[in-house]
N, C-alpha and C positions, 0 to 999 in steps of 0.2 A: 430580540435577535432579528437579523436580516431575513429578507425573503430568499428562498432557495432558487438557485439557477435551473434546477432540474428536479422533478419528481418521478419515482420510478418504484417498482416492487419486484420481490422475487419470493419464490417458495423455498424455504430451508427447514428440513426435518419436520415436512407437512404443515408449516406454519407460514403465513404470508407476512413478509418483511416488508414495510415501507420505508423507501429511502428518501431522504432529501439531501440534495448535494448543493454546497455552497462553495463558491470560487472566492478564493482571497489573493490579495497582492503580495502580502508580507506576513510574517509571525505576529505583528503588532494588531493585524486585523481579526485574529482568532478570538472566539468568545472565552470567557471564564468558565470553563467546563472541565470535568474529569475526562481526560482522554484515555480510553480503554486499550487502543491499539493504534501503532503507527505502521503504515506501510509505504514502500517506496516504489516509484517508477525509476528503476535505477540503471544508469548507463554504465556499461562494461564493454570495452573493446568497440564501442560505437553502436552496440545492441542493447536492447532492454533485456536485464537479467531477471529470470523467474526461477522459482523453486518448485520442485516436485516432491509431494509428500508420500507417505507409505501407502495412502490409498489410491495413488496415481494422479491425484489431483494437481493441477498446475496454478500457481498464483504469484502474486507479487510477494517479493521478501518482506519481512517485518513481522510484527506480532505485538503481544499483550505488554502494556507499560507495568513494570514492577512498581510496588509501593514507593513513593518517595523519589522516584525518577523523573528526569526531566524529559520533554519530547526528544531532544538531542541525544540523552544518554539512551533512551528506548531505541533509537534509530541506530547508532553506532554499534550497541550491543547486538541486536538482532542481525543486522547486516554482516557483523563478524561471525557470528554463530552460524547463520543460514548460508552464507556465500563465502566465508573466510576472505573478506574484503574489508578494507578500510574505506571510510567516507571522506573523500577529499573536498566535496563541495555539496551544499544541500539548500533547498529553498521550498517553501510551502506553496502547494498549489490549490488546495481545498480540503475540504472535510465533508463527512456524510454523517447524517443522524438517523440511525436505524430505529424503528418501533414497530412493534407488533401489537399493540393495544393492551397488552397485558403487564409489561414491565417498564421500568423507567428507561428512557432513550439511551442508546450507545453511541458513543461518539468515537469516530474512526478518523485520524489524520492521514492525508494522502500528500506525499512529498516527491519532489525530484531529487535523485542524489547521483552524483558522480563517484564511482567507484576505483579503486586500486586494489588489485590482488595482494593478498598477503602471502599466500602460498596455494597449494592444491587444496581442493575441498575435502575434508575427512568426513565428519558427520556432525549433526545438528546435536549438540547436549541434550536438549529437550526430546530428540529421537524422532520427530515427525519428519523432517526434511531428509530426503534420501538422495537427491539429485538436484542438478541445476540444468537451466537450459537458457540460450541466448536466442532472441528472435528479432527480426525486425519491428520498428515501432508500428508499421501497418498491419502486423500480424498479431499484435498484442490481444486484442479482443476475441480473436479466433481460439487463442491460447486459453484465456481465463473467463470468457463468456460473461462479461459485465454489462452485456446490452448497451442501452442507450448511453449509461454512464461510461462505459468502456470507451464508447465512440468519442464522448466529449474529451475525455483524459487524453486520447489519442490525438485529437484536434489541438488542445492545449500544449502537448508535449513536443509535437513534431518538429518544431523549429530547433530543439536540442538536439535532434538526431539526424540532422542534415549534415 
């Protein structure tokens, strides 16, 4: 496995989670791992599309990979469920490996996606997303609070939002 571009940590439910961030140029550069989740820095109407959950948290749209589902299938399904949008274009930007010392690592993929509205947002079938929000790329980390990793993703993505 390559060396991470960034190392960070955060506390979640009282546990310290260590994050190793890896930048990749294409899908061909991804390791052969089980991708548990796929999240998008999604462009809609020139802005970054975010989701708001029932607990008021703001995050990137995306979610868990279903058994037998490809990365692209997960991405398309999640963005339709959470944003009622179709993915017109997407590319891989990187991934993170999350560890807490007790369990096997969790692998989360991050992609850039361009979206087209299918219709008005109704509701997320899983019931966790209750709203949407569009922000400027420079405001992304203020909304999602990803720390150093959020700043790095903004730096990588800025050219797509000019």
